[in-house]
C-alpha positions as CSV (number, residue, x, y, z in Angstrom):
1,M,0.0,0.0,0.0
2,K,2.9,2.3,0.9
3,T,4.6,1.6,-2.3
4,S,1.3,2.2,-4.4
5,L,0.8,5.6,-2.7
6,M,4.5,6.6,-3.4
7,S,3.9,5.7,-7.2
8,L,0.7,7.7,-7.2
9,A,2.3,10.6,-5.6
10,T,5.3,10.6,-7.9
11,G,2.9,10.4,-10.9
12,I,0.9,13.4,-9.7
13,L,4.0,15.5,-9.2
14,I,5.4,14.6,-12.7
15,A,2.0,15.5,-14.3
16,A,1.9,18.8,-12.4
17,A,5.5,19.5,-13.3
18,A,4.5,19.1,-17.0
19,I,1.5,21.3,-16.8
20,T,3.3,24.1,-14.7
21,S,6.7,23.7,-16.5
22,P,8.2,26.8,-18.1
23,A,6.1,28.0,-21.1
24,Q,7.1,26.5,-24.6
25,A,7.2,28.6,-27.7
26,A,3.8,28.6,-29.5
27,T,4.2,28.5,-33.3
28,V,1.8,30.1,-35.8
29,T,2.2,29.5,-39.7
30,F,0.6,32.1,-41.7
31,D,-0.2,32.7,-45.6
32,F,-1.5,35.4,-47.6
33,G,-2.9,34.0,-50.8
34,L,-4.4,35.3,-54.1
35,N,-6.5,33.2,-56.3
36,G,-5.2,30.1,-54.8
37,T,-1.6,31.1,-54.9
38,S,0.5,32.1,-52.1
39,R,1.8,35.7,-52.2
40,A,3.4,36.0,-48.8
41,S,3.9,33.4,-46.2
42,G,6.0,32.6,-43.0
43,V,5.9,31.5,-39.4
44,F,6.4,33.2,-36.1
45,K,6.9,32.0,-32.4
46,Y,6.1,33.5,-29.1
47,D,6.3,32.5,-25.5
48,D,3.2,30.4,-24.6
49,A,2.8,32.3,-21.4
50,K,2.3,35.6,-23.3
51,T,-1.3,36.8,-23.5
52,G,-3.2,39.7,-25.3
53,V,-2.3,41.3,-28.5
54,L,1.4,40.8,-29.4
55,A,3.7,43.2,-31.2
56,F,7.0,42.4,-33.1
57,E,8.9,42.9,-29.9
58,D,7.1,40.1,-28.0
59,L,8.0,37.4,-30.6
60,K,10.8,34.8,-30.2
61,S,11.1,34.7,-33.9
62,F,9.5,35.8,-37.3
63,D,10.2,34.8,-40.8
64,M,8.2,35.9,-43.8
65,T,8.8,35.6,-47.5
66,T,7.0,37.8,-50.1
67,V,6.7,35.6,-53.1
68,G,7.4,38.2,-55.9
69,G,7.3,36.6,-59.4
70,P,5.4,37.9,-62.5
71,I,3.1,40.8,-61.3
72,L,0.7,42.6,-63.5
73,L,1.4,46.2,-63.2
74,S,-1.3,49.0,-63.5
75,D,-0.2,49.9,-67.0
76,G,-1.1,46.5,-68.1
77,T,2.5,45.0,-68.4
78,V,3.7,42.1,-66.6
79,Q,7.1,42.4,-64.7
80,E,9.2,39.7,-62.8
81,F,10.0,40.8,-59.2
82,P,12.3,39.0,-56.7
83,S,11.2,37.1,-53.7
84,V,12.2,38.8,-50.4
85,T,12.6,37.2,-47.1
86,Y,12.5,39.0,-43.7
87,S,13.6,37.8,-40.3
88,L,12.8,39.3,-36.8
89,T,16.3,40.8,-36.8
90,D,15.6,42.6,-40.1
91,I,12.3,43.9,-38.8
92,L,13.5,45.1,-35.6
93,G,16.1,47.1,-37.5
94,L,13.5,49.1,-39.3
95,S,12.1,52.3,-37.7
96,N,8.3,51.8,-38.3
97,R,6.8,48.5,-37.3
98,Y,3.3,47.1,-36.6
99,F,2.3,43.5,-35.8
100,G,-0.9,42.6,-34.1
101,F,-1.7,38.9,-33.2
102,D,-4.3,38.2,-30.4
103,T,-3.2,35.0,-28.5
104,A,-6.7,34.4,-27.2
105,A,-8.6,34.6,-30.4
106,R,-5.6,33.4,-32.6
107,T,-6.3,36.0,-35.1
108,I,-4.6,39.1,-36.6
109,V,-5.7,42.4,-35.1
110,A,-5.4,45.1,-37.8
111,G,-4.1,48.6,-36.6
112,T,-5.1,52.0,-37.9
113,F,-2.3,54.5,-38.6
114,E,-2.6,58.1,-39.7
115,G,-1.8,58.5,-43.3
116,F,-3.0,55.1,-44.3
117,S,-6.5,54.6,-45.6
118,F,-6.6,51.0,-44.6
119,P,-5.7,49.2,-41.3
120,L,-2.3,47.6,-41.2
121,V,-1.8,44.0,-40.8
122,F,2.0,43.4,-40.7
123,A,4.4,46.2,-41.4
124,A,8.0,47.1,-41.1
125,Y,9.7,49.9,-43.1
126,N,12.1,52.8,-42.6
127,D,10.3,55.4,-44.9
128,I,7.5,55.0,-47.4
129,G,9.1,53.6,-50.5
130,S,12.5,53.1,-49.1
131,A,13.0,49.6,-47.5
132,G,10.6,47.0,-46.0
133,F,7.1,46.0,-46.5
134,L,3.5,46.9,-45.8
135,I,0.5,44.6,-45.7
136,D,-2.9,46.3,-45.2
137,F,-6.4,44.9,-44.7
138,F,-9.3,46.4,-46.8
139,N,-11.6,45.4,-43.8
140,D,-14.5,45.0,-46.3
141,G,-15.6,41.4,-45.0
142,T,-13.8,39.6,-47.8
143,G,-10.4,38.9,-46.2
144,A,-8.8,41.0,-48.9
145,G,-5.9,43.4,-48.8
146,S,-2.6,44.6,-50.4
147,I,1.1,43.7,-50.0
148,T,3.5,46.6,-50.8
149,E,7.0,45.5,-51.1
150,Y,9.2,48.4,-50.9
151,T,12.6,46.5,-51.2
152,A,11.6,44.7,-54.4
153,R,9.5,47.8,-55.5
154,Y,6.2,46.2,-56.2
155,M,2.6,46.0,-55.1
156,D,0.6,42.8,-54.9
157,G,-2.8,41.8,-53.5
158,Y,-4.3,39.0,-51.4
159,D,-7.8,37.7,-51.1
160,R,-7.3,35.0,-48.2
161,I,-5.5,35.0,-44.9
162,S,-4.8,31.7,-43.1
163,M,-3.3,31.3,-39.6
164,T,-2.4,27.8,-38.2
165,A,-1.2,27.2,-34.8
166,S,1.1,24.2,-34.4
167,V,0.6,21.4,-31.8
168,P,2.6,21.6,-28.6
169,E,6.3,20.6,-28.8
170,P,7.2,16.9,-28.5
171,A,9.0,17.3,-25.3
172,S,5.8,18.8,-23.6
173,W,3.7,15.9,-24.8
174,A,6.3,13.4,-23.6
175,L,6.6,14.9,-20.1
176,M,2.6,15.1,-19.8
177,L,2.3,11.5,-21.0
178,A,4.8,10.1,-18.6
179,G,3.1,11.7,-15.7
180,F,-0.2,10.4,-16.7
181,A,1.0,6.9,-17.3
182,M,2.5,6.8,-13.9
183,V,-0.8,8.0,-12.4
184,G,-2.6,5.3,-14.3
185,G,-0.2,2.8,-13.2
186,A,-0.2,3.6,-9.7
187,T,-4.0,3.4,-9.6
188,R,-3.9,0.0,-11.1
189,Y,-1.3,-1.3,-8.9
190,R,-2.2,-3.9,-6.3
191,R,0.1,-5.2,-3.8
192,R,0.2,-9.1,-3.7
193,A,0.2,-10.8,-0.3
194,T,3.4,-12.7,0.4
195,R,2.8,-16.4,1.6
196,V,5.5,-18.2,3.7
197,A,5.4,-21.9,3.5
198,H,6.9,-23.9,6.3
199,A,8.3,-27.3,5.9
């Protein structure tokens, strides 16, 4: 009985440690698409313990690639533009930044800025037209907006935003499962009586 209680206590402690262990990095993959084709995509990570609306400064990492490729210009011509990739280090080096992600709703929170007719979704630039990118949101219920790539000098559009949160990291699952397994094992344990045979 004593061993059974010890096993049960150990299992509960391991399960509790798994639940209250230091926060892991939550990972979110995102994609801005146009007519079924990706126009800008990436992934960001943040501390699982953070709540509310996050800014770039709250992230552990951020990587985004604007797709580029052949873009139809306003004059009717098609021009090939390069793909550009941004990391969190690149973005924090730019003077103007906006990033809004609500950890509870797991959705983008667009922000309004003076001088812009549409709310911004993600943005990082030095001066308008110099370096960086600007993704705005038309806020018309269609999920549409535009992507302005200052570095590669083109403007693109999107009609769909997808945000996908990943499952917890394998280490977290392993620790929780080990704790629950020990609890289950302890509750099933039955001590067998020892019989002594005399000759």
